[in-house]
C-alpha angles and dihedrals in degrees: 000000000000114000106236096204091061090091090068090064089064096047111061131167098239100201094040103060093151088065092063096081128044089223099037096119095049095091109207096047116211094013090065092051090053091048091049097049118105116226090263100080094138095113094053091043091050092052096043093048094050100038133069101217090186086072113087092219090055090047090052090051090049090050091049090048093054092047092049093046092050090047088058092059102037090124090056093056126092110265092253091059099044095096096052097090092045092049092048091046092049089051096048090051092048098252097110132047128240087246091060091052092049091048090051092048093049090047090056093046089051090051091060098035109145090014099061092113093048123117091214109135091234092055093045091050090052090048088053089054091048089056092063091052094061129085116248097246116205097236096047106027093117092046092050091051090047091053091048089057093043095050091044094052097040091046091056098241115162115285094198089060091048091050091049091052091049090050092048096050102030104025097233 
């Protein structure tokens, strides 16, 4: 199964390198995700222990999961981020171009410029939306999923919706 988000790896925004990772501005990488996680990390742990995120099919499933989860809470997102899940879903189904996804991602990064390290719920919700607009890169797929969960939880997005998306995609 071809991984549809692979095309984003080819098309980069050269002068905006910080926009190429959902967690680029976090500084210490994985350490910050661990610091950000709430005590309830069971959903992420369940997925990461049962999935091989080095497999492109599993990466595709993880990407679909994040898109579906975000689509369940669109009304909880700041207005500027409400189109992120739809754009990502259109791309993954072939109805949107890689350029559209990149434009959406850059638009969201611009919306939080200067506040990207903030723990404000609005910023964290936008960072959650940014996560779905990124390819699941082989080397950092687990880290990207971990940040998605951390931003989701810290931003105060609905846990029942997150659990429902996990159950729908992973069956647990």
